C-alpha positions in Angstrom: 85.4 68.5 60.1 86.9 67.1 56.7 85.6 64.1 54.9 88.6 62.3 53.0 88.1 59.5 51.0 90.4 56.4 50.9 90.3 53.2 49.2 89.9 50.1 51.2 92.5 46.7 51.3 91.4 44.8 48.8 91.0 40.9 50.4 90.2 38.2 47.6 89.4 35.3 49.8 88.4 31.8 48.8 84.7 32.1 49.9 83.9 36.1 50.0 85.4 39.2 48.4 86.1 42.5 50.6 87.6 45.7 51.2 88.8 46.9 54.7 90.2 50.1 56.4 93.4 49.7 58.3 93.1 50.0 62.0 96.3 52.5 62.7 94.7 54.6 59.3 91.3 54.8 61.5 92.8 55.8 64.8 95.1 58.7 62.9 92.2 60.1 60.9 90.5 59.9 64.6 93.4 61.8 66.0 92.9 64.3 63.0 89.6 65.1 63.2 88.8 63.7 59.9 86.1 61.5 58.8 87.4 58.6 56.8 85.2 56.8 54.2 85.8 54.0 52.5 85.5 54.2 49.1 84.4 51.1 46.6 86.8 49.0 44.6 85.5 50.2 40.7 87.1 51.2 37.9 83.5 53.0 36.9 85.0 56.5 36.4 81.1 58.3 36.8 80.6 56.6 40.2 84.5 57.5 41.2 83.8 60.8 39.8 80.1 61.4 42.0 81.7 60.1 45.5 85.0 62.0 44.9 83.3 65.8 44.3 81.4 65.0 47.5 84.4 64.6 49.3 87.1 67.2 50.9 90.2 65.4 49.8 91.1 61.4 48.9 94.0 59.6 51.0 95.9 56.6 49.4 98.5 54.6 52.0 100.1 51.0 51.6 102.6 48.9 51.7 102.1 46.4 49.3 104.6 46.4 46.7 103.2 47.6 42.8 103.1 45.5 40.0 106.2 46.5 37.6 104.3 45.2 34.6 102.7 48.8 34.9 106.0 50.6 34.4 106.9 48.2 31.3 109.5 45.3 33.3 108.7 42.1 34.6 109.2 41.0 38.6 112.6 41.2 40.0 112.1 38.2 42.0 109.7 36.2 43.7 109.3 38.2 46.9 106.9 40.6 45.6 103.5 40.0 45.6 101.4 42.2 43.5 97.8 42.8 43.2 96.5 44.0 40.1 93.3 45.2 40.4 94.0 47.2 43.9 96.9 49.0 41.7 94.3 49.4 38.8 91.3 50.8 40.6 94.2 53.1 42.8 95.7 54.4 39.8 91.9 55.1 38.2 90.8 57.2 41.6 94.1 58.8 41.5 93.5 60.0 38.2 90.0 61.2 38.8 91.1 63.2 41.7 93.8 65.3 39.6 91.2 65.7 36.8 88.5 66.6 39.2 90.7 68.8 40.9 90.4 67.0 44.6 92.9 67.4 47.1 94.9 64.1 47.0 98.0 62.7 49.6 98.7 59.3 48.7 101.8 57.6 50.5 103.7 54.8 50.5 102.6 52.9 47.1 100.3 55.6 46.5 103.3 57.8 46.3 104.8 55.1 43.5 101.2 54.7 41.4 101.4 58.2 41.8 105.0 59.0 39.7 103.2 56.4 37.8 100.5 58.1 36.2 102.6 60.8 35.5 104.7 58.7 33.3 107.8 57.9 35.4 109.2 54.6 36.5 110.5 52.8 39.6 113.2 50.7 41.0 111.7 47.0 41.9 114.5 46.4 44.4 116.8 49.8 45.8 119.3 47.3 47.3 119.7 45.3 44.4 119.4 47.8 41.6 121.7 50.7 43.7 123.3 48.6 45.9 123.0 51.2 48.8 124.6 51.1 52.0 121.2 53.2 53.6 118.3 50.6 53.4 115.2 51.1 52.7 113.3 48.1 54.4 114.4 46.0 57.5 113.6 42.2 57.9 110.8 42.6 60.7 110.7 46.0 62.1 110.1 49.3 60.6 113.4 51.0 59.3 113.7 54.8 59.7 116.1 57.1 57.9 116.8 61.3 57.5 115.3 62.9 54.5 116.4 65.9 53.8 113.7 69.1 52.9 113.9 71.2 50.2 111.5 74.5 49.8 108.1 72.1 50.5 104.8 71.7 52.2 107.0 69.1 54.8 109.8 71.7 55.3 106.4 74.2 55.9 105.1 72.0 58.2 108.1 70.9 60.2 110.1 73.8 59.9 113.3 72.0 59.6 115.8 71.1 56.5 115.7 67.1 57.3 113.0 64.8 59.5 113.2 61.2 60.4 110.5 59.3 58.5 109.9 55.5 59.1 110.7 53.9 56.2 109.3 50.5 54.5 109.9 49.6 51.1 111.6 48.0 48.4 110.1 49.7 45.5 111.5 53.5 45.1 111.1 56.0 42.0 113.9 55.5 39.6 112.5 58.0 36.5 110.8 61.1 37.7 107.6 61.4 35.7 106.2 64.5 33.6 105.1 67.5 36.1 106.2 66.5 39.2 109.2 67.3 41.4 110.9 66.0 44.4 111.2 68.0 47.2 112.5 65.2 50.0 115.2 62.5 49.7 116.9 60.2 51.8 120.5 60.8 52.6 121.3 58.3 49.9 119.3 60.0 46.9 115.9 58.1 47.0 113.5 60.5 46.6 110.8 60.6 49.2 108.9 64.0 48.1 107.3 64.2 45.4 104.8 67.7 44.8 103.5 69.0 41.7 105.4 71.7 39.2 101.9 73.5 38.8 98.6 74.5 40.5 97.5 70.9 41.2 97.6 69.6 45.1 98.4 66.5 45.5 101.6 65.3 47.8 103.3 62.2 47.2 105.1 60.5 50.2 107.0 57.5 50.3 106.5 56.8 53.9 103.2 55.9 55.3 101.9 58.3 58.1 100.6 55.3 60.1 104.1 54.3 61.0 105.0 57.8 62.2 104.9 59.2 65.6 101.3 60.4 65.7 102.2 64.1 66.7 103.9 64.3 63.8 101.7 62.4 61.3 98.4 64.2 62.6 100.1 67.4 61.6 101.0 66.2 58.3 97.3 64.7 57.4 96.0 68.2 58.9 98.0 70.8 57.6 97.6 69.4 53.9 93.6 68.8 53.8 93.2 72.2 55.5 91.3 74.5 53.3 90.5 71.3 51.2 86.3 71.5 51.3 84.9 71.3 47.6 82.3 74.4 46.7 
């Protein structure tokens, strides 16, 4: 059974501050025979390194938008709700996982942060900036669309040329970071899957596993962390 860390969602309330793991993430981990540990909201790299080196991998997910200040732009409107602390902390965890060669799976906002870490930037609003007919975020219910796969981890997992994935994001990868490659795109050309060009072990998915059918999500999660035990 793999022991995987995840960063709790930060709650900054008027009376107290706390972090928590979403129930959907816990259910996914349970079905995947994974023990999911909540990692602290901290910027202390020595603490982060000590924790990561005891784990089999790091899993970051989430629907919240990424602060455009991280890639040198202002918010495009007042619809976005940003958490500067969560962004900063998750970027440090991403950096330390890559530096320590810890298997890293990031989904949703995590994939956007991964691209920023490698020097890329984002569309702040896909529909406003691209005007595409295929939309990526529904008003109330989840959106689904095809992702076309190149030779990649996901193609090896599903043995398919394209798969249907959930979609709940207004932002998206605009300029790809250095050292990463796109191995899956939606039919309107938006990057949905990114992987390393080198030997690092990380995978970025624009969609969250918690929003997929359980069988498919478990297949991805278990396959990625298989063999990820630290020596």
